[in-house]
Phi, psi and omega in degrees: 000320178296323180295317180297316179298320179296317180297316179297329181288320186270346182301313178300323180294316179297318181296320183290326185272002182296134183282136177247125179263154180190188183212144175254131183227159170285124186295332180280306187268346181058036174258147182293148179246124179264164178057035174275131179274121179247103191256122175286116186294331182288314185240005179061017176290135185249127173248138181246134181290150181282184179296340177260014179077006187272156181204167174224126180220176174248177180298151180150189179253133187228150172250129184254119186234129176210128178303134180094353183230154179288135179295141185229141177245129182227158173245124182259119186243342183226181187258014179289159178298130189250125175250122180254124181257128178250140181260139183295149176257110184301338180277358178229045187299326183294343182265346186289157181271127179251155180236018189300322180256023172078339175258109182301132179201162175293142182304323184293346179260004181287149178262003180242162176274110184236131177253134178252121176253110183276177177301326178298318179295320180295321184282353178297331187256183168294161185261031185254315191234122181291343183297324179297324181292310185287333182288351173269006181262122179304136178087348179252135178221124180246121173264132187231101178282334177195174181301332181252009182233099184221152174226118181263135174229147173232120182053037176085349180284131183099354184291336183270359175286124188289320184227124178082194187242133176216166177069012174230128180270152178217145178227143169253100194060242180259007185265121180295134173258002178262128183279183186294344179255011174089009180268143186232135175228117178236350186289345181284342186282145180290124181297328181293347179264002183250129180259342187195144177233128175247128178247114178260114189262147183094179183295119182246022186294338183296337178245318189256003179082231188287084178220086183285321182271328182149190183223137174251122184245114178267131177252121180291156175287103184289159176284142181268143175283156173055038180205139173232123183207159175226137184232130181232136182223141175233130178234133174231154182192191182297160177059036175071026181288127172219124180222130176239141181224137173234129184233116184243136179228136173218131179209143171247206185288339186233338185231143179218151185220136176223136175231134180234122177242138176220150178223117186239132174228139173214137174283337179085156179286330187252171174292152179052048190230015183292145186222128176225129181215133170240137179227152172219126179237132183227130179222144177223153174226134184228117174274116182273306175200190184304333188249358186221134176217139181236137175229150181233138177227127178225144179214141179225135180230129175241115190229133166227117184224125177282156190240111177279339178065188186270165183236155172283170188298318182296313180292323178301320182281317190262337182212064187293342180282349182288152168268158173305139191306308184291328178291324177292319180295320181278351185050050185298143180204171169236136176234124183216149171238131187220136179217148175225150178214130179218144177235128182241133179243123174254124181230126179262106179291315179204181185302327186248016180215127185222148176237136176236120182232131178236134173245132186217158176214158179205160175215157174210124173247128185221149178220121186224100173285122175243163180300327186269340173187179177243126183256132175239128185227149172214129179231134175227128186228148173225151180196170181215135175226124183220142180210149172258138175239124184229162177230138181213179177233130179231119184053042178065021177240143182290140178228123175251143182213159172215141170213151183178201183204162177223131175239135183220136177216130174229151177249121184242120175245138182213153177205152176239153181227156173299144172252113188262025185301329181288344181270000183238162181303148180303136182100349179289321183086197186291141177227124184286132178247215183290154177290139179250334180203159181205106185239148169230127186230128173255124183235134182212153172208160168220147177240138167244127187226153178213137175211141180226146179237114186240127179273089185292326174229174185304319183244014183233128180236146176241138180241131177231132180222156179208137179228140173242127182237139176227123183236144178212151176232149176222114185251131174243115177272110186261009180270139181305135181284136176208182181300323181269355183227083180291156177286118183256015178297148178168175179237150177222111179247118179284149169294148177300142182240128174262128180239107180268166177206141173217138181212161182222136177230135181224128176274111175292319175217185180293341186248347186231136180228154170247145178213158177203155181203156172230126182215154179246144179218170179206162174232127183287156172284145169273158180297328178297327178297328188272348184280131177262158183303333181276005177093355180275160177261129181279098182278357180274349180294145177242144176292150175293135177230159180201152174249131181249124178242128179210151172228152181195173175219143176218155179170194181219160180208169178054052178057045177069012175288327181251126173241138181213156174210122179235129180225139174236133187215163168224130177237115179259121182250132179244161182057043179311126181265125180248131175272103181269123183278124180247350175200174184302325183236024183224131179230152172234151181270141179221130170282118190235007176148214187223150172233153178235122183248104174253134183204164176229136180230131182226133175227127181226132173233136179224129179262101183289316180230129180218078178243173180295329184270331187208139178230135178224120181225158177229156174222153179215128176232138180221136177234125176246120183248128172232080185252126184224157169280106179292321177208120184208102178240116180241105186056241183269002184258131177249107182257013181303135180091348179283161176289145179295135184286142170080018179231129179291152180293329179200156175223130181233130177234140175213150181199165178232134176242136174228150172206154184222160178296334181286349177109347180282134177216167178178169176205155173231133183235134176240137178225131173246128178241123181287173180291157180220142179295137179261331181238153179298331179285352184061027178278347182219131178236149172280158177282148172289162180208162180232133179236141176232128179236144180229141174218132177229158180197174178223121181238128185217139174275102184289317174222182178295340183253340187242127174241133182245138181220119176244142184215157178213138182219154175231124175257144182055058185305321185271008175056048180291137173269122185205161174264115183280346174207146181242134172263103187289148174052035180299139180262160177252142180230143177065028179079004180275153178292146179297146184255096185267335201245138167252116182292137174278161181292139172287191179306133181211159190234156171206156179197164180177189178214159183223133178235129178242128179240125178254125183283000000 
């Protein structure tokens, strides 16, 4: 009897003292967080997470504290493996852990200029166009002719691409959004499915391969553990805008699932400008055991968008709602279906060695009637990206390293057909005629990369990186050969390119750092660049290469009320590739010289009031561009010394954010964009312009389970007339004036509401 009584007495004690193991992670990137303070509220005992984010605690109530992240309070009741997710704190961005260069580190210790756009930054704007979000980032400029017509540039790179975005890499988690010829499309993705955007500026080839201008890294909104909720939003606005979004999350202690569906319609400001898009994004995370975790990411986009195209100066001024005449007659549009799927496996071999492997695939089917022909495209891609991340000690100093590789291959088939719209009554639109071309193209590349971060002194780190890239194209011309249609089949294999990088970061104090780096980057040629009118491949073309030199400082002051980042850089580009127009729908690539990109980038945030009842903050971003053709000779024209085409001289952003305990919030944003050269001769410049946008809302927790959010916004409050995109060096055909300008939207409105229910 005494033995039974003793056992009954000690059982509660044994149960209470049982150790619970777990891990602390970044909720966006799902990377482990070290040195997290886990404080037992009852006895103030502090447990600190290891370098792998791991910890051991007992049951009780805990406060989780980590610089750069929002403090979290949890109650631990059982002995299951516990995963704690922390959300970044936008007011402490310099402290958050970034994974942009594959080695997790605090942003303030980075040797590159990296901008972090949090969910708060994304929500400042309407939830329709990503260009508003990125245009508040110093050094980044997005021209937007329509919701489906955008050109992204970083530090002037990509400005000479006539249509779309090139020479900038983009990833959705670990899945490349850049195709085999270097073209990138990110505007199709639903903003509501993105929790964070990281912009790495300058040559990033040492890790990502072909990235002369930089890399844009989209982080999907991951599913949360131990939570089930559904969120629904409706937005309506000017020009027939109607958008509905449903966001569902379910998670238990080990598995989580999130699905985001959106349906967007807009009639558009201009003629032939209707836009319809449906998207579905699905992500899951599965904790297998202490050493293994698997995540899945899938996205599907169904888009049909009509194309008003650019206007000549007279029509732009007097009738900006018009579509280009031939595009209106042909009722030109693009219809595409696009999907991506990726699976990522995280495996911890031991405390200081980890492997991350992603397998991905994607497809895109597109049909685009244009006035001069009808284009049909199909792309299917597969790839693999794998890397080891390790930690070691060298001369009693910590050394972190990563090495790995990425292989990517896509098959691109395309064909053009006659557009017979002129042979049919007005209003018929495009009519497909005989086939004009039929191509099949296999494009592939692989990268081998290595980067190490070594703390040479207590507050000084050196980063060294190296990348080897090999790219090849194989073109099969399947159209019958004739006098007017030469056989353009052939292969193009680039020489291997080595891209080095070296950088240094030094903490002046715990809050302020200095950094500098030198890195090399390149942009591959597309096969279309190499094709000559006679069907031959120009093997003398060289890919654009560049060296990026920069120094900067970032930090915080006044108890984190002030955040700042200042960078000064020079980017020298060689083998400048010029798209020389030889027909209305035909271009050839020419290496025509060198460009020099000198710039200054400044970002400042200041929190004037930060109390429980009311918050008032301001931000200011400034970009100064001095980009010139150092040497540029195109046939008989010498443009050396002229300003680089298609880049504004300066961009200035400023704004005010407010929020209150009562639920009222709002912001006002002002943007100034300087003039930009439209022609290489600098004979024509666009006008500078100023835009002001306002958004206000009311967010309230109606019950413990229901949160309501209503919002209203006005874009272009002062009804500024401006060109939202420029078509550089536009040519004239048939005696018509060249069409340089895409009109920006006049004053426009949007509003809506959001309801979140937690089960």
